[in-house]
Backbone as CSV, one residue per row, in Angstrom:
resi,resn,N_x,N_y,N_z,CA_x,CA_y,CA_z,C_x,C_y,C_z
1,MET,-25.012,134.976,94.555,-24.206,136.160,94.719,-23.372,136.065,95.996
2,ILE,-23.968,135.559,97.081,-23.247,135.430,98.339,-22.120,134.408,98.195
3,LYS,-22.376,133.302,97.467,-21.342,132.295,97.251,-20.153,132.896,96.518
4,ASN,-20.440,133.722,95.543,-19.390,134.363,94.764,-18.537,135.271,95.657
5,ARG,-19.156,136.033,96.537,-18.424,136.919,97.439,-17.550,136.115,98.403
6,LYS,-18.104,135.024,98.944,-17.336,134.186,99.854,-16.157,133.547,99.130
7,SER,-16.395,133.096,97.927,-15.327,132.497,97.131,-14.238,133.527,96.835
8,ALA,-14.637,134.730,96.488,-13.670,135.797,96.210,-12.876,136.136,97.468
9,ALA,-13.536,136.176,98.619,-12.853,136.469,99.878,-11.824,135.386,100.198
10,ARG,-12.193,134.127,99.992,-11.249,133.025,100.218,-10.063,133.124,99.257
11,SER,-10.354,133.476,98.033,-9.297,133.619,97.034,-8.323,134.735,97.428
12,ARG,-8.868,135.858,97.879,-8.007,136.969,98.317,-7.166,136.565,99.522
13,ALA,-7.762,135.824,100.437,-7.033,135.366,101.624,-5.893,134.426,101.227
14,ARG,-6.159,133.502,100.296,-5.106,132.595,99.812,-3.991,133.383,99.130
15,LYS,-4.385,134.353,98.328,-3.390,135.161,97.615,-2.528,135.937,98.617
16,GLN,-3.155,136.507,99.643,-2.409,137.259,100.644,-1.442,136.343,101.403
17,ALA,-1.896,135.158,101.770,-1.031,134.206,102.472,0.152,133.807,101.584
18,TYR,-0.116,133.574,100.316,0.943,133.212,99.377,1.960,134.350,99.237
19,MET,1.457,135.579,99.141,2.350,136.732,99.012,3.221,136.884,100.266
20,LEU,2.643,136.662,101.439,3.420,136.740,102.674,4.516,135.677,102.695
21,GLU,4.197,134.478,102.239,5.208,133.424,102.151,6.331,133.820,101.202
22,LEU,5.961,134.366,100.058,6.974,134.785,99.083,7.844,135.913,99.633
23,GLU,7.235,136.869,100.314,8.004,137.973,100.894,8.981,137.465,101.950
24,ALA,8.540,136.494,102.762,9.427,135.919,103.773,10.593,135.183,103.108
25,GLU,10.289,134.478,102.033,11.344,133.758,101.315,12.334,134.734,100.683
26,VAL,11.843,135.818,100.131,12.726,136.834,99.545,13.645,137.418,100.616
27,ALA,13.091,137.734,101.787,13.901,138.279,102.879,14.981,137.284,103.292
28,GLN,14.616,136.011,103.396,15.576,134.980,103.774,16.671,134.846,102.713
29,LEU,16.291,134.875,101.451,17.278,134.753,100.375,18.197,135.964,100.314
30,LYS,17.657,137.152,100.586,18.505,138.353,100.625,19.531,138.255,101.747
31,GLU,19.086,137.775,102.900,20.001,137.610,104.025,21.085,136.595,103.691
32,MET,20.697,135.494,103.077,21.658,134.473,102.688,22.639,135.027,101.650
33,ASN,22.138,135.805,100.724,22.981,136.399,99.694,24.009,137.341,100.324
34,GLU,23.584,138.158,101.290,24.514,139.061,101.964,25.596,138.279,102.706
35,GLU,25.190,137.224,103.398,26.149,136.397,104.129,27.161,135.763,103.175
36,LEU,26.689,135.230,102.062,27.593,134.624,101.087,28.524,135.667,100.474
37,HIS,28.005,136.857,100.253,28.847,137.935,99.711,29.942,138.299,100.711
38,ARG,29.587,138.408,101.992,30.591,138.720,103.016,31.665,137.633,103.058
39,LYS,31.231,136.377,102.973,32.211,135.284,102.986,33.100,135.322,101.754
40,GLN,32.515,135.635,100.606,33.302,135.712,99.380,34.352,136.812,99.484
41,VAL,33.946,137.969,99.984,34.886,139.083,100.140,36.004,138.681,101.097
42,PHE,35.619,138.079,102.207,36.606,137.657,103.196,37.629,136.707,102.584
43,TRP,37.141,135.664,101.924,38.069,134.675,101.395,38.881,135.195,100.226
44,SER,38.308,136.090,99.440,39.109,136.663,98.356,40.211,137.544,98.919
45,GLN,39.918,138.250,100.018,40.957,139.048,100.674,42.025,138.140,101.274
46,CYS,41.608,137.046,101.886,42.575,136.122,102.493,43.503,135.533,101.446
47,THR,42.924,135.074,100.349,43.760,134.423,99.343,44.640,135.432,98.615
48,SER,44.217,136.681,98.548,45.067,137.667,97.877,46.222,138.112,98.771
49,HIS,46.127,137.852,100.081,47.201,138.233,101.010,47.965,137.034,101.555
50,GLY,47.626,135.852,101.109,48.302,134.650,101.606,48.526,133.671,100.478
51,ASP,48.730,132.437,100.862,48.931,131.430,99.833,47.583,130.970,99.278
52,ALA,47.612,129.990,98.413,46.386,129.531,97.749,45.376,128.939,98.726
53,LYS,45.826,128.522,99.890,44.919,127.947,100.883,44.312,129.013,101.788
54,GLY,44.693,130.262,101.619,44.143,131.330,102.448,44.771,131.405,103.825
55,ASN,46.030,130.989,103.960,46.671,130.949,105.266,46.918,132.327,105.870
56,ALA,46.773,133.372,105.099,46.971,134.708,105.656,45.936,135.016,106.722
57,CYS,44.753,134.410,106.654,43.686,134.673,107.614,43.612,133.631,108.707
58,GLU,44.383,132.582,108.582,44.321,131.507,109.567,44.783,132.019,110.929
59,GLY,43.936,131.850,111.925,44.295,132.264,113.278,44.207,133.753,113.520
60,HIS,43.625,134.497,112.601,43.539,135.950,112.736,42.100,136.412,112.566
61,PRO,41.249,136.238,113.595,39.841,136.629,113.454,39.655,138.127,113.257
62,GLN,40.615,138.940,113.697,40.482,140.382,113.509,40.535,140.759,112.034
63,VAL,41.160,139.923,111.223,41.209,140.170,109.781,39.799,140.148,109.207
64,LEU,38.990,139.199,109.661,37.605,139.107,109.193,36.868,140.403,109.475
65,GLY,37.022,140.943,110.665,36.348,142.204,111.010,36.752,143.335,110.089
66,ARG,38.041,143.454,109.814,38.505,144.528,108.920,37.965,144.354,107.510
67,VAL,37.973,143.115,107.030,37.494,142.841,105.677,36.006,143.152,105.573
68,LEU,35.232,142.717,106.573,33.791,142.971,106.538,33.485,144.453,106.629
69,MET,34.233,145.172,107.447,33.982,146.619,107.573,34.308,147.345,106.269
70,LYS,35.340,146.888,105.570,35.666,147.478,104.267,34.582,147.183,103.239
71,ALA,34.099,145.955,103.245,33.117,145.525,102.252,31.756,146.169,102.488
72,HIS,31.411,146.411,103.755,30.091,146.942,104.094,30.223,148.057,105.122
73,PRO,30.768,149.216,104.724,30.936,150.295,105.694,29.584,150.738,106.252
74,GLY,29.568,151.008,107.543,28.356,151.455,108.194,27.456,150.327,108.659
75,LYS,27.680,149.123,108.168,26.835,148.001,108.546,27.354,147.316,109.801
76,PHE,28.642,147.450,110.061,29.250,146.819,111.214,29.849,147.918,112.102
77,ASN,29.597,147.813,113.396,30.219,148.770,114.305,31.360,148.096,115.043
78,LYS,32.052,148.836,115.901,33.232,148.319,116.574,32.925,147.222,117.571
79,GLU,31.669,147.108,118.010,31.292,146.090,118.989,31.252,144.700,118.383
80,HIS,31.120,144.580,117.066,31.000,143.253,116.426,32.330,142.676,116.199
């Protein structure tokens, strides 16, 4: 009976560790997804206002700020 309890405790500990790893991976993937979405919005805005190479945004970092603020209002403040 004691062996069974110890085995169950080890199993629960492994499951908890695995779940923590999965949660960390999900958080990382969500962050990556948001970053890729911001880049997609930025480049789609650049190409829609410039030539096919996106030259409308070349040399204009303030354009990125405006595009990101439009895409994600409230997520970016004026300090960024």
